[in-house]
N, C-alpha and C positions, 0 to 999 in steps of 0.2 A: 744613696745618691745615684742618680741616673748616670750612665756612661755611654760612650759612643763606640761603634765598631768601625774598623778600618775596611772600607768597601773593597779596596784593592786586594786584600788578603782574605776576604770573606768567601767561603765556598759557594755562596749563592750569588756571587757577583754577576755572572752571565745572565742568569734568569732575571735578576733585578733590572739589568740594563735592557733585556729583551722586552719586558713588559712596561718599560718606561717610554717606549716608542709610540706615543700617541694613542695608547689603549685606555679604555676604562677597565682597569686590570682586576676586576672583581670576579670571583667564582663562588658558586654556592653548591653545597653538598647536603642532601637529606638522606638519613639512614636510620634504621630502627635501633633503639637503645633499650636494653633490658633494665627496668627500674624496680623490679620485684622486691629486692632486698631493701632498697631505699624507701619504698612505700611501707614496707613492714616496719622499718625503723622509725619513720616519722609518725606512724599511727601509735606505736608503742610509747614514744616520747611526747605525743601531743603537739607535734610540730607541723607547720605548713609544708606540704610537699613542694610547693612552688619556691618558697624561700630556701628550702633545703637544696633544690636544684641550683638556685643562684649561687649558693655556697660551693657546691661541687664544681660547677663551671669555673668559678673564681679561683678556687684553690688549685684546680688542675692547670689553669692558664698561668697562674703565678709560679707553679713548679716547672713549667715548660717555657724556657727562655724565648723561643721564637714568637710566642703569643704576647710577649712584652715588648716586642720591637715596634717602634713608631718612626715614621718618616717625618723629619723636621727640616726646616730651611737650612739648618747648619749640619745636616747629616742624619744618619740612622741611629736613633737612641735606643738603649735598652733600659726601660723603666725599672726602677727598683721594685716597685709593686704596681699592680693594676687593680682597679676597683670596679665593682659592678654598678651600672646605671640601668635600672630595670623598670619596666612598666608595672603600674599598680592599677587596681580598679578605681575608676573615677566616678564622679557624679553624673547623673543623666546620661548614662551609657558611654561617657567619654573615658579617657584614661589619664593617669598621672605618671610621673617618673620620680623615682627615688634613687639617690646616690648614697651608697653606704661604703665607707672606707674599708678596704680589706686589711685585716690585721693578721700577719703571719702567726701561726701557732694557735689561733682561736679555734675553738671547737664549733661544730655545726650547731649545737644547742645554743651556745652563747651568741653566735652570729644571728641565728633566727630571732632570738629575743631582742637583740640590739636593733635588727632591721625593723622589727615590728614597732619598737619604740620610736625609731626615726620616722617611719611612715605616719604614725599617729601624731607626731609633733609638727609635721610640715603644715605650714599655713596655706601654701599654694600647691595645687596639684602638680604644676609643671612650671619650672623657671626656665625661660628661653634666654640664652646668653649668646652674644655675638662671638665671643672668644671662649670656646669650650676647651677645658683641659683635655689633653690627649691620653692621659693614663686611665682611660675608662674602657669597660667592656659593655656593649649595648646588648641587653638581654630582654627577651619577651616570651610570651606564650599565647597560644590560641587553644584554650581548653574546651572549646565548643565542638570541635570536629577533628577528624583524622586527615592529615595531609599526605600527599605523595611527593610534592615538590613545593618549594617556597622561593620566591624572589623578593627580598626585602628592598627597602629604599636604597638606591645606588647613587652615591655622591658623584658630582661631575668633576670633583677634584681628585686626580689620581694619587695624590699624596695622603688622602684619607686612609688611615690604617687602623681604625677601630674594628676589632672583631665584633661581628653581629651574630648572635645565636638566638634560636627560637625552637620551642618544642610544642607539640600538639596535645590533644586529649589522650589520656592514658587509656589504652585498650588492651584486651587480652588475646593472646594467641598461644595455643597448646599449653595452657595453664600458667603462662608467664605474663607479666604486665609490662607493656612496652609503650614508649613514646617514639614518634618519628622526630629525630633531632636534626636541626638544620644549622649549619655553620656557613656564614658568608664572610669571605676573607679577601684581603688584598694579595693578589698573586705575585706581586713584586717581593713580598716577604714570606709567603707561605704557600704550600701546595698540598696535594692529597696525602702525602706521607705524614704531614703535620696533623691533619685531621685524624688519621689513624692513631697517632700518638696521643692526641687529646682524648679520643674515645677510649683507648686502652686505660689511660690514667683515670678517667671518670669511672670506668667499670671497676677498677681496683678500689677507688674511694667509696664506691657504693656497696662493696662486698661487706659481709658481716664483720664488724670491728668494734673496738672500744675507745678509739681516740677521736671520734667524731663529735 
């Protein structure tokens, strides 16, 4: 069950109020991320690297509470879980969107198989809703080229607190495989130190292990 924080006792109270003063409070960070071990694991298991990355991002954000914060009309909520809403290849050069529920404790292998089944069962590439649930993470990829910076769509509503992440084409540097990973976040809730925490947790999850 979602719960609410007390803004008056919240350590981030002042930053929250500062970036509530008429700003479009979004910031974007693009940084290299070593995916060598994850690529090795997905090839060994016959998994999609893209879906595996969706799993890694989703698991890391669920384990880090600040990424589960959402601004609502009645306060700042901490979602019990947040789930990925990610782009998929569409027809005629377009794209689709697939929402897959995050299940705590699920392995990467099981998630990737379930995500593939969900994508295959969707009748519509994209379902546009007026009232979108806010416990989502928006995820995408541009596997055709290498990026140096990315600016994703910026809502005009400063209460929009969906994390938006994107990565580019896998490329090699000094024998390691990298992607440039972009996180676009609401500065009222998150800042650079949270991006650092996210990257560190993703790196830990991508290290050789047996519980993925």
